[in-house]
All heavy atoms as an XYZ file, in Angstrom:
843
protein
N      -4.318     36.190     -3.203
C      -4.303     34.885     -2.571
C      -5.513     34.087     -3.015
O      -6.603     34.602     -3.102
C      -4.359     35.031     -1.054
C      -3.077     35.449     -0.440
S      -3.191     35.329      1.332
C      -2.957     37.022      1.744
N      -5.278     32.802     -3.243
C      -6.366     31.913     -3.625
C      -6.870     31.176     -2.388
O      -6.102     30.773     -1.538
C      -5.883     30.877     -4.630
C      -5.390     31.450     -5.916
C      -4.918     30.300     -6.790
C      -4.229     30.802     -8.009
N      -3.701     29.693     -8.806
N      -8.158     31.001     -2.326
C      -8.726     30.154     -1.289
C      -8.896     28.769     -1.884
O      -9.379     28.613     -2.991
C     -10.077     30.711     -0.798
C      -9.864     32.077     -0.142
C     -10.718     29.751      0.185
C     -11.135     32.737      0.290
N      -8.481     27.764     -1.143
C      -8.537     26.406     -1.663
C      -9.980     25.982     -1.882
O     -10.843     26.240     -1.056
C      -7.863     25.454     -0.692
C      -6.373     25.624     -0.664
S      -5.625     24.449      0.432
C      -5.615     25.402      1.918
N     -10.228     25.322     -2.984
C     -11.576     24.902     -3.321
C     -11.742     23.402     -3.393
O     -12.855     22.916     -3.451
C     -11.989     25.502     -4.683
O     -11.063     25.081     -5.664
C     -12.033     27.013     -4.609
N     -10.675     22.654     -3.370
C     -10.763     21.200     -3.488
C     -10.886     20.586     -2.106
O      -9.909     20.397     -1.412
C      -9.540     20.646     -4.205
C      -9.360     21.181     -5.594
C      -8.041     20.728     -6.183
O      -7.209     20.198     -5.483
N      -7.866     20.968     -7.469
N     -12.105     20.261     -1.710
C     -12.308     19.713     -0.374
C     -11.915     18.242     -0.287
O     -11.544     17.767      0.769
C     -13.757     19.896      0.060
O     -14.611     19.209     -0.839
N     -11.988     17.505     -1.388
C     -11.659     16.087     -1.346
C     -10.160     15.844     -1.307
O      -9.688     14.989     -0.589
C     -12.252     15.367     -2.561
C     -13.728     15.267     -2.510
S     -14.185     14.211     -1.149
C     -15.860     13.891     -1.570
N      -9.388     16.602     -2.075
C      -7.960     16.348     -2.186
C      -7.141     17.005     -1.083
O      -6.147     16.464     -0.651
C      -7.446     16.818     -3.552
C      -8.027     15.999     -4.679
O      -8.455     14.884     -4.465
N      -8.062     16.560     -5.865
N      -7.518     18.166     -0.660
C      -6.732     18.896      0.319
C      -7.471     18.965      1.655
O      -8.611     19.434      1.715
C      -6.434     20.312     -0.182
C      -5.626     20.333     -1.469
S      -4.023     19.550     -1.321
C      -3.200     20.694     -0.259
N      -6.862     18.523      2.731
C      -7.555     18.515      4.020
C      -7.776     19.913      4.599
O      -8.571     20.070      5.512
C      -6.632     17.691      4.913
C      -5.303     17.775      4.263
C      -5.550     17.942      2.793
N      -7.104     20.913      4.071
C      -7.210     22.258      4.627
C      -8.027     23.177      3.734
O      -7.828     24.376      3.717
C      -5.812     22.846      4.832
C      -4.956     21.958      5.685
C      -3.889     21.260      5.138
C      -5.229     21.783      7.028
C      -3.121     20.420      5.913
C      -4.463     20.950      7.810
C      -3.412     20.276      7.254
O      -2.647     19.451      8.019
N      -8.947     22.622      2.993
C      -9.691     23.417      2.023
C     -10.636     24.417      2.674
O     -11.023     25.395      2.048
C     -10.473     22.503      1.085
O     -11.403     21.742      1.828
N     -10.997     24.201      3.920
C     -11.936     25.109      4.583
C     -11.232     26.262      5.299
O     -11.876     27.123      5.868
C     -12.786     24.333      5.586
C     -13.651     23.281      4.913
C     -14.441     22.494      5.915
C     -15.231     21.408      5.191
N     -15.938     20.549      6.140
N      -9.913     26.287      5.261
C      -9.154     27.323      5.963
C      -8.949     28.510      5.041
O      -8.496     28.369      3.915
C      -7.787     26.788      6.438
C      -8.015     25.675      7.455
C      -6.931     27.893      7.023
C      -6.750     24.982      7.879
N      -9.266     29.656      5.545
C      -9.020     30.890      4.805
C      -7.552     31.267      5.009
O      -7.091     31.380      6.140
C      -9.940     31.996      5.317
C      -9.826     33.267      4.514
O      -8.941     33.415      3.687
N     -10.739     34.184      4.760
N      -6.801     31.479      3.948
C      -5.374     31.802      4.089
C      -5.118     33.057      4.911
O      -4.070     33.189      5.536
C      -4.900     32.002      2.651
C      -5.915     31.342      1.815
C      -7.203     31.372      2.567
N      -6.066     33.964      4.943
C      -5.880     35.189      5.723
C      -5.916     34.913      7.217
O      -5.449     35.726      8.008
C      -6.957     36.201      5.352
C      -6.854     36.680      3.924
C      -7.965     37.624      3.589
C      -7.893     38.006      2.108
N      -9.012     38.839      1.717
N      -6.465     33.773      7.597
C      -6.567     33.424      9.012
C      -5.330     32.711      9.537
O      -5.246     32.418     10.724
C      -7.790     32.530      9.253
C      -9.087     33.254      8.982
O      -9.098     34.496      9.027
O     -10.097     32.568      8.723
N      -4.383     32.398      8.653
C      -3.184     31.703      9.098
C      -2.314     32.630      9.944
O      -2.117     33.788      9.601
C      -2.394     31.166      7.912
C      -3.071     30.006      7.230
S      -2.085     29.291      5.909
C      -0.722     28.599      6.831
N      -1.820     32.068     11.035
C      -0.950     32.835     11.924
C       0.440     32.205     11.912
O       0.679     31.213     11.209
C      -1.542     32.884     13.353
C      -1.704     31.465     13.912
C      -2.858     33.632     13.354
C      -2.181     31.433     15.349
N       1.335     32.758     12.692
C       2.720     32.287     12.726
C       2.793     30.797     13.045
O       3.573     30.057     12.441
C       3.528     33.090     13.741
C       4.978     32.662     13.927
C       5.748     32.833     12.632
C       5.617     33.450     15.043
N       1.983     30.341     13.975
C       1.983     28.926     14.357
C       1.695     28.032     13.146
O       2.293     26.980     12.988
C       0.943     28.711     15.453
C       0.829     27.282     15.903
C      -0.243     27.087     16.965
N      -1.540     27.437     16.413
C      -2.450     28.171     17.048
N      -2.186     28.671     18.240
N      -3.615     28.433     16.493
N       0.788     28.464     12.296
C       0.451     27.679     11.106
C       1.619     27.629     10.117
O       1.892     26.591      9.513
C      -0.785     28.258     10.418
C      -1.996     28.245     11.317
O      -2.133     27.295     12.113
O      -2.800     29.195     11.239
N       2.301     28.741      9.956
C       3.461     28.776      9.060
C       4.601     27.910      9.609
O       5.287     27.224      8.846
C       3.937     30.211      8.851
C       2.950     31.061      8.117
N       2.702     30.908      6.773
C       2.129     32.044      8.546
C       1.781     31.782      6.394
N       1.413     32.479      7.454
N       4.784     27.929     10.919
C       5.819     27.094     11.530
C       5.475     25.613     11.417
O       6.357     24.771     11.213
C       6.024     27.481     12.989
C       6.615     28.872     13.222
C       6.629     29.201     14.705
C       7.994     28.982     12.631
N       4.194     25.282     11.511
C       3.769     23.886     11.334
C       4.072     23.418      9.919
O       4.472     22.268      9.702
C       2.284     23.747     11.646
N       3.888     24.294      8.952
C       4.218     23.966      7.561
C       5.715     23.655      7.435
O       6.106     22.670      6.811
C       3.827     25.133      6.653
C       4.195     24.947      5.213
C       3.414     24.182      4.367
C       5.345     25.539      4.688
C       3.756     23.994      3.037
C       5.689     25.354      3.362
C       4.894     24.592      2.546
O       5.237     24.407      1.234
N       6.549     24.488      8.054
C       8.001     24.256      8.000
C       8.377     22.948      8.687
O       9.239     22.206      8.203
C       8.745     25.421      8.653
C       8.647     26.698      7.853
O       8.376     26.614      6.639
O       8.824     27.780      8.440
N       7.740     22.641      9.814
C       8.016     21.378     10.503
C       7.617     20.180      9.652
O       8.279     19.143      9.666
C       7.286     21.322     11.850
C       7.948     22.107     12.949
C       7.354     21.785     14.302
N       5.915     21.992     14.356
C       5.314     23.133     14.655
N       6.037     24.191     14.927
N       4.001     23.209     14.694
N       6.546     20.320      8.896
C       6.103     19.235      8.022
C       7.124     18.979      6.922
O       7.408     17.820      6.576
C       4.732     19.569      7.416
O       3.816     19.831      8.475
C       4.217     18.430      6.571
N       7.695     20.031      6.384
C       8.742     19.875      5.369
C       9.944     19.140      5.954
O      10.485     18.207      5.347
C       9.161     21.250      4.802
C       8.020     21.848      3.980
C      10.423     21.134      3.965
C       8.267     23.278      3.555
N      10.360     19.542      7.154
C      11.503     18.885      7.793
C      11.198     17.435      8.141
O      12.064     16.557      8.010
C      11.921     19.660      9.039
C      12.487     21.054      8.785
C      12.706     21.786     10.098
C      13.770     20.972      7.986
N       9.979     17.148      8.571
C       9.600     15.767      8.881
C       9.618     14.911      7.620
O      10.013     13.735      7.665
C       8.217     15.739      9.526
N       9.207     15.478      6.502
C       9.231     14.750      5.237
C      10.672     14.405      4.848
O      10.958     13.285      4.416
C       8.556     15.587      4.144
C       8.330     14.817      2.870
O       8.078     13.624      2.896
N       8.410     15.514      1.760
N      11.581     15.334      5.030
C      12.992     15.073      4.727
C      13.572     14.021      5.671
O      14.342     13.154      5.250
C      13.791     16.371      4.812
C      13.432     17.362      3.727
C      14.074     18.721      3.925
O      14.780     18.921      4.931
O      13.860     19.583      3.061
N      13.198     14.086      6.946
C      13.675     13.111      7.918
C      13.184     11.710      7.565
O      13.924     10.723      7.692
C      13.201     13.496      9.331
O      13.657     14.812      9.629
C      13.712     12.528     10.373
N      11.937     11.621      7.126
C      11.383     10.329      6.736
C      12.124      9.759      5.533
O      12.413      8.557      5.485
C       9.879     10.466      6.429
O       9.227     11.009      7.579
C       9.267      9.126      6.078
N      12.444     10.604      4.563
C      13.222     10.142      3.414
C      14.571      9.597      3.862
O      15.004      8.530      3.412
C      13.432     11.276      2.402
C      14.376     10.948      1.247
C      13.784      9.872      0.350
C      14.716     12.187      0.457
N      15.235     10.294      4.750
C      16.537      9.836      5.231
C      16.416      8.515      5.983
O      17.313      7.660      5.887
C      17.177     10.904      6.111
C      17.588     12.184      5.381
C      18.090     13.221      6.378
C      18.623     11.899      4.324
N      15.331      8.302      6.704
C      15.125      7.026      7.397
C      14.950      5.887      6.395
O      15.486      4.785      6.595
C      13.908      7.121      8.317
N      14.179      6.142      5.329
C      14.036      5.132      4.280
C      15.400      4.808      3.665
O      15.742      3.635      3.461
C      13.101      5.624      3.171
C      11.644      5.312      3.398
C      10.769      6.291      3.836
C      11.129      4.043      3.142
C       9.424      6.019      4.025
C       9.806      3.756      3.324
C       8.946      4.743      3.768
O       7.625      4.477      3.953
N      16.171      5.835      3.355
C      17.470      5.607      2.722
C      18.441      4.903      3.663
O      19.224      4.050      3.232
C      18.045      6.928      2.225
C      17.268      7.590      1.089
C      17.908      8.906      0.692
C      17.158      6.666     -0.108
N      18.388      5.226      4.938
C      19.250      4.560      5.920
C      18.918      3.073      5.995
O      19.807      2.221      6.016
C      19.080      5.229      7.286
C      19.905      4.606      8.383
C      19.645      5.266      9.723
N      18.249      5.089     10.112
C      17.440      6.070     10.494
N      17.871      7.306     10.530
N      16.202      5.812     10.854
N      17.636      2.756      6.014
C      17.214      1.358      6.055
C      17.624      0.632      4.775
O      18.110     -0.509      4.820
C      15.686      1.279      6.237
O      15.332      1.972      7.438
C      15.216     -0.160      6.319
N      17.444      1.298      3.633
C      17.814      0.686      2.352
C      19.317      0.419      2.291
O      19.746     -0.649      1.831
C      17.377      1.584      1.203
N      20.107      1.376      2.762
C      21.567      1.188      2.732
C      22.000      0.054      3.651
O      22.917     -0.707      3.318
C      22.264      2.495      3.114
C      22.198      3.531      2.022
S      22.945      5.107      2.470
C      24.587      4.612      2.905
N      21.345     -0.069      4.810
C      21.682     -1.168      5.726
C      21.357     -2.513      5.090
O      22.152     -3.463      5.197
C      20.929     -0.997      7.044
N      20.211     -2.608      4.415
C      19.861     -3.856      3.740
C      20.820     -4.165      2.594
O      21.229     -5.319      2.403
C      18.427     -3.801      3.223
C      17.337     -4.045      4.255
C      15.971     -3.700      3.686
C      17.372     -5.487      4.726
N      21.170     -3.143      1.826
C      22.122     -3.351      0.735
C      23.479     -3.813      1.258
O      24.087     -4.739      0.709
C      22.280     -2.070     -0.080
C      21.130     -1.715     -1.014
C      21.284     -0.283     -1.530
C      21.074     -2.688     -2.172
N      23.950     -3.183      2.313
C      25.256     -3.557      2.875
C      25.221     -4.960      3.464
O      26.148     -5.761      3.250
C      25.670     -2.542      3.943
N      24.149     -5.289      4.192
C      24.052     -6.625      4.779
C      23.924     -7.683      3.688
O      24.550     -8.759      3.771
C      22.854     -6.697      5.727
N      23.140     -7.390      2.674
C      22.987     -8.345      1.576
C      24.281     -8.568      0.823
O      24.634     -9.703      0.485
N      25.006     -7.494      0.545
C      26.281     -7.619     -0.161
C      27.299     -8.374      0.693
O      28.092     -9.176      0.175
C      26.816     -6.234     -0.526
N      27.261     -8.138      1.996
C      28.171     -8.841      2.894
C      27.893    -10.341      2.885
O      28.822    -11.154      2.794
C      28.042     -8.290      4.326
O      28.351     -6.895      4.315
C      28.971     -9.010      5.286
N      26.616    -10.705      2.993
C      26.269    -12.126      2.954
C      26.650    -12.751      1.617
O      27.157    -13.875      1.564
C      24.769    -12.320      3.204
C      24.277    -12.130      4.627
C      22.761    -12.252      4.682
C      24.926    -13.133      5.567
N      26.396    -12.034      0.554
C      26.681    -12.534     -0.786
C      28.172    -12.778     -0.989
O      28.575    -13.787     -1.571
C      26.149    -11.539     -1.823
C      26.180    -12.044     -3.226
C      25.235    -12.950     -3.670
C      27.162    -11.613     -4.109
C      25.258    -13.429     -4.970
C      27.198    -12.078     -5.412
C      26.241    -12.993     -5.842
N      29.001    -11.866     -0.480
C      30.455    -11.987     -0.689
C      31.133    -12.869      0.367
O      32.155    -13.477      0.098
C      31.102    -10.606     -0.662
C      30.639     -9.662     -1.739
C      31.189     -9.991     -3.075
N      32.596     -9.617     -3.067
C      33.475    -10.026     -3.948
N      33.098    -10.784     -4.927
N      34.722     -9.664     -3.877
N      30.567    -12.915      1.569
C      31.209    -13.637      2.661
C      31.006    -15.147      2.563
O      31.856    -15.927      2.995
C      30.674    -13.122      4.004
C      31.519    -13.363      5.234
C      32.887    -12.721      5.065
C      30.838    -12.786      6.457
N      29.896    -15.570      1.988
C      29.581    -16.990      1.872
C      29.363    -17.367      0.406
O      28.245    -17.672     -0.012
C      28.321    -17.325      2.679
C      28.435    -17.004      4.133
C      27.819    -15.876      4.658
C      29.164    -17.827      4.979
C      27.916    -15.577      6.005
C      29.256    -17.533      6.328
C      28.641    -16.408      6.848
N      30.438    -17.400     -0.384
C      30.266    -17.669     -1.819
C      29.848    -19.110     -2.136
O      29.285    -19.369     -3.185
C      31.637    -17.366     -2.408
C      32.574    -17.516     -1.290
C      31.823    -17.159     -0.051
N      30.080    -20.045     -1.229
C      29.760    -21.454     -1.496
C      28.389    -21.862     -0.961
O      27.878    -22.902     -1.336
C      30.836    -22.354     -0.869
C      32.233    -22.085     -1.364
C      32.353    -22.272     -2.869
O      31.750    -23.162     -3.447
N      33.126    -21.411     -3.516
N      27.818    -21.072     -0.069
C      26.552    -21.439      0.575
C      25.380    -20.801     -0.179
O      25.215    -19.582     -0.181
C      26.559    -20.980      2.030
C      25.445    -21.613      2.837
O      24.558    -22.252      2.231
O      25.469    -21.478      4.066
N      24.581    -21.629     -0.811
C      23.468    -21.139     -1.637
C      22.442    -20.378     -0.805
O      21.884    -19.380     -1.253
C      22.775    -22.314     -2.356
O      23.763    -23.062     -3.051
C      21.724    -21.822     -3.321
N      22.183    -20.845      0.422
C      21.202    -20.189      1.286
C      21.588    -18.727      1.536
O      20.759    -17.822      1.399
C      21.076    -20.955      2.614
C      20.211    -20.255      3.621
C      18.827    -20.273      3.497
C      20.774    -19.567      4.691
C      18.023    -19.621      4.415
C      19.981    -18.916      5.618
C      18.607    -18.949      5.480
O      17.823    -18.304      6.388
N      22.827    -18.485      1.905
C      23.267    -17.113      2.177
C      23.359    -16.285      0.899
O      23.149    -15.067      0.922
C      24.607    -17.116      2.916
C      24.473    -17.529      4.354
C      25.073    -18.687      4.808
C      23.740    -16.771      5.241
C      24.955    -19.079      6.133
C      23.607    -17.144      6.570
C      24.213    -18.309      7.011
N      23.671    -16.921     -0.216
C      23.694    -16.217     -1.501
C      22.295    -15.692     -1.835
O      22.133    -14.532     -2.197
C      24.181    -17.159     -2.616
C      25.634    -17.537     -2.525
C      26.522    -16.436     -3.052
O      26.332    -15.981     -4.165
N      27.474    -16.009     -2.250
N      21.303    -16.564     -1.709
C      19.920    -16.169     -2.002
C      19.441    -15.112     -1.006
O      18.805    -14.123     -1.381
C      18.991    -17.409     -1.990
C      17.529    -16.998     -2.086
C      19.355    -18.344     -3.115
N      19.756    -15.305      0.265
C      19.366    -14.334      1.286
C      20.010    -12.971      1.015
O      19.363    -11.924      1.151
C      19.760    -14.834      2.680
C      19.327    -13.979      3.854
C      17.809    -13.863      3.903
C      19.868    -14.561      5.151
N      21.260    -12.967      0.618
C      21.936    -11.712      0.297
C      21.307    -11.007     -0.886
O      21.113     -9.782     -0.871
N      20.951    -11.757     -1.905
C      20.307    -11.157     -3.081
C      18.934    -10.593     -2.715
O      18.569     -9.483     -3.124
C      20.202    -12.199     -4.217
C      21.585    -12.507     -4.761
C      19.280    -11.710     -5.333
C      21.627    -13.665     -5.734
N      18.179    -11.349     -1.913
C      16.864    -10.865     -1.477
C      16.998     -9.575     -0.676
O      16.226     -8.622     -0.863
C      16.130    -11.957     -0.667
C      15.724    -13.097     -1.591
C      14.915    -11.388      0.053
C      15.167    -14.314     -0.869
N      17.978     -9.518      0.218
C      18.175     -8.305      1.022
C      18.558     -7.116      0.148
O      18.094     -5.997      0.376
C      19.229     -8.561      2.100
C      18.750     -9.503      3.180
S      20.026     -9.891      4.380
C      20.022     -8.404      5.334
N      19.392     -7.344     -0.864
C      19.775     -6.243     -1.758
C      18.579     -5.759     -2.579
O      18.394     -4.556     -2.768
C      20.930     -6.679     -2.662
C      22.247     -6.806     -1.925
S      23.662     -7.092     -3.002
C      23.422     -8.797     -3.461
N      17.756     -6.680     -3.035
C      16.560     -6.296     -3.792
C      15.604     -5.517     -2.893
O      15.042     -4.495     -3.304
C      15.887     -7.541     -4.405
C      16.773     -8.110     -5.512
C      14.496     -7.205     -4.932
C      16.320     -9.461     -6.035
N      15.424     -5.985     -1.652
C      14.575     -5.255     -0.707
C      15.118     -3.853     -0.439
O      14.346     -2.893     -0.299
C      14.454     -6.027      0.610
C      13.447     -7.159      0.638
C      13.512     -7.899      1.967
C      12.057     -6.636      0.393
N      16.420     -3.720     -0.351
C      17.024     -2.406     -0.157
C      16.704     -1.460     -1.304
O      16.378     -0.288     -1.094
N      16.777     -1.964     -2.523
C      16.437     -1.138     -3.685
C      14.957     -0.769     -3.694
O      14.585      0.367     -4.006
C      16.818     -1.866     -4.972
C      18.309     -2.058     -5.211
C      18.541     -2.927     -6.441
C      19.006     -0.719     -5.347
N      14.103     -1.727     -3.345
C      12.663     -1.457     -3.311
C      12.337     -0.411     -2.252
O      11.561      0.521     -2.495
C      11.882     -2.762     -3.072
C      11.979     -3.662     -4.295
C      10.419     -2.483     -2.725
C      11.429     -5.061     -4.089
N      12.930     -0.543     -1.082
C      12.665      0.406     -0.002
C      13.150      1.802     -0.364
O      12.479      2.794     -0.074
C      13.290     -0.091      1.321
C      12.475     -1.276      1.837
C      13.352      1.008      2.368
C      13.032     -1.938      3.058
N      14.295      1.901     -1.018
C      14.760      3.235     -1.423
C      13.811      3.836     -2.462
O      13.543      5.035     -2.451
C      16.190      3.183     -1.954
O      16.246      2.416     -3.137
N      13.271      3.017     -3.341
C      12.301      3.504     -4.325
C      11.015      3.968     -3.670
O      10.447      5.006     -4.036
N      10.531      3.200     -2.696
C       9.319      3.600     -1.977
C       9.549      4.910     -1.248
O       8.692      5.807     -1.261
C       8.888      2.492     -0.987
C       8.390      1.274     -1.750
C       7.809      2.988     -0.028
C       8.162      0.049     -0.869
N      10.688      5.050     -0.599
C      10.989      6.291      0.118
C      11.059      7.491     -0.809
O      10.529      8.557     -0.498
N      11.691      7.325     -1.959
C      11.787      8.425     -2.923
C      10.407      8.788     -3.465
O      10.077      9.970     -3.621
C      12.722      8.037     -4.067
N       9.575      7.777     -3.724
C       8.221      8.031     -4.224
C       7.391      8.792     -3.191
O       6.720      9.772     -3.511
C       7.544      6.711     -4.592
C       6.086      6.879     -4.935
C       5.706      7.400     -6.162
C       5.099      6.536     -4.026
C       4.372      7.572     -6.478
C       3.765      6.702     -4.326
C       3.400      7.218     -5.550
O       2.080      7.392     -5.843
N       7.441      8.334     -1.945
C       6.668      9.025     -0.890
C       7.159     10.452     -0.696
O       6.371     11.366     -0.498
C       6.765      8.245      0.418
C       5.966      6.951      0.361
C       5.748      6.369      1.703
N       5.056      7.345      2.531
C       4.852      7.214      3.824
N       5.282      6.154      4.443
N       4.224      8.120      4.508
N       8.478     10.636     -0.731
C       9.028     11.984     -0.578
C       8.535     12.901     -1.695
O       8.105     14.023     -1.449
C      10.560     11.940     -0.572
C      11.201     13.288     -0.486
C      11.258     13.971      0.717
C      11.746     13.881     -1.611
C      11.844     15.217      0.800
C      12.330     15.127     -1.542
C      12.380     15.798     -0.331
N       8.583     12.399     -2.928
C       8.143     13.213     -4.066
C       6.653     13.527     -3.975
O       6.222     14.651     -4.269
C       8.459     12.492     -5.377
N       5.846     12.551     -3.562
C       4.404     12.759     -3.450
C       4.072     13.813     -2.402
O       3.291     14.739     -2.660
C       3.703     11.431     -3.089
O       4.020     10.456     -4.073
C       2.204     11.612     -3.008
N       4.665     13.696     -1.231
C       4.382     14.649     -0.157
C       4.923     16.026     -0.520
O       4.276     17.048     -0.254
C       4.980     14.160      1.179
C       4.351     12.833      1.589
C       4.821     15.200      2.268
C       2.867     12.890      1.856
N       6.095     16.083     -1.149
C       6.650     17.371     -1.554
C       5.739     18.067     -2.557
O       5.522     19.277     -2.479
C       8.059     17.182     -2.150
O       8.892     16.586     -1.163
C       8.654     18.500     -2.579
N       5.192     17.286     -3.473
C       4.274     17.868     -4.465
C       3.015     18.415     -3.784
O       2.560     19.504     -4.110
C       3.902     16.825     -5.510
C       3.102     17.392     -6.664
C       3.007     16.459     -7.858
C       2.282     15.193     -7.533
N       1.964     14.397     -8.739
N       2.490     17.666     -2.820
C       1.309     18.142     -2.089
C       1.628     19.398     -1.286
O       0.807     20.317     -1.203
C       0.787     17.050     -1.166
C       0.088     15.932     -1.902
C      -0.406     14.862     -0.989
N      -1.404     15.397     -0.073
C      -1.810     14.756      1.014
N      -1.307     13.582      1.321
N      -2.718     15.289      1.795
N       2.807     19.445     -0.685
C       3.184     20.628      0.092
C       3.373     21.843     -0.812
O       3.012     22.956     -0.445
C       4.451     20.348      0.896
C       4.281     19.432      2.104
C       5.634     19.083      2.690
C       3.389     20.062      3.139
N       3.961     21.633     -1.990
C       4.122     22.757     -2.921
C       2.775     23.270     -3.391
O       2.582     24.478     -3.543
C       4.986     22.345     -4.109
C       6.448     22.255     -3.766
C       7.286     21.929     -4.977
C       8.748     21.850     -4.560
N       9.622     21.578     -5.690
N       1.835     22.353     -3.608
C       0.493     22.755     -4.017
C      -0.170     23.573     -2.905
O      -0.786     24.600     -3.158
C      -0.345     21.521     -4.350
C      -1.689     21.832     -4.911
C      -2.398     20.557     -5.333
C      -3.738     20.880     -5.946
N      -4.453     19.672     -6.357
N      -0.027     23.117     -1.675
C      -0.549     23.875     -0.538
C       0.121     25.234     -0.439
O      -0.527     26.251     -0.179
C      -0.341     23.074      0.754
C      -0.765     23.780      2.046
C      -2.276     23.916      2.082
C      -0.273     22.981      3.240
N       1.437     25.265     -0.664
C       2.199     26.505     -0.609
C       1.668     27.507     -1.622
O       1.522     28.694     -1.326
C       3.669     26.195     -0.876
C       4.579     27.370     -0.778
N       4.756     28.249     -1.812
C       5.360     27.808      0.225
C       5.598     29.185     -1.458
N       5.999     28.933     -0.228
N       1.379     27.033     -2.824
C       0.878     27.938     -3.867
C      -0.543     28.402     -3.582
O      -0.876     29.563     -3.790
C       0.921     27.232     -5.231
C       2.315     26.973     -5.717
C       2.359     26.031     -6.907
O       1.283     25.552     -7.329
O       3.452     25.774     -7.400
N      -1.398     27.505     -3.096
C      -2.789     27.855     -2.861
C      -2.969     28.762     -1.662
O      -3.823     29.637     -1.666
C      -3.619     26.585     -2.695
C      -3.766     25.817     -3.989
C      -4.593     24.567     -3.829
O      -5.039     24.290     -2.718
O      -4.787     23.869     -4.835
N      -2.170     28.546     -0.630
C      -2.321     29.347      0.579
C      -1.450     30.595      0.502
O      -1.649     31.532      1.251
C      -1.979     28.500      1.821
C      -2.066     29.296      3.080
C      -2.918     27.316      1.906
N      -0.498     30.611     -0.423
C       0.412     31.739     -0.601
C       1.248     31.980      0.644
O       1.271     33.058      1.223
C      -0.361     33.011     -0.975
C       0.562     34.082     -1.542
O       1.607     33.706     -2.106
O       0.238     35.265     -1.404
N       1.954     30.927      1.066
C       2.833     31.012      2.229
C       4.112     31.703      1.801
O       4.722     31.323      0.807
C       3.136     29.609      2.786
C       1.834     28.957      3.251
C       4.148     29.672      3.915
C       1.990     27.513      3.655
N       4.553     32.729      2.533
C       5.784     33.417      2.137
C       7.003     32.519      2.323
O       7.044     31.698      3.220
C       5.847     34.620      3.074
C       4.967     34.283      4.225
C       3.934     33.314      3.726
N       7.985     32.669      1.446
C       9.226     31.860      1.536
C      10.105     32.325      2.659
O      10.147     33.392      3.099
C      10.000     31.923      0.231
C       9.270     31.172     -0.868
O       8.589     30.186     -0.553
O       9.375     31.588     -2.022
């Protein structure tokens, strides 16, 4: 087992992996599930914006205001889904790094 040495990047660098108990392992699992839940919330919001934007765009083809609003909502939906995917990937990478350094059993 490796003891974490990066105090700036990892908040748990002072914890000895041998001192981890069941509660700590369960907290790790809850963090993984919370990360997945957060991704799904981002995607749910993005899909709602995409659907609302497409509805406005198709429902009011003659009204420029609703056309522009629909396009803006669809673009925001794409941006939000990208932000959610980026955050999910970043946190997952940090969790995998913690998993390797602390040697948490699968």
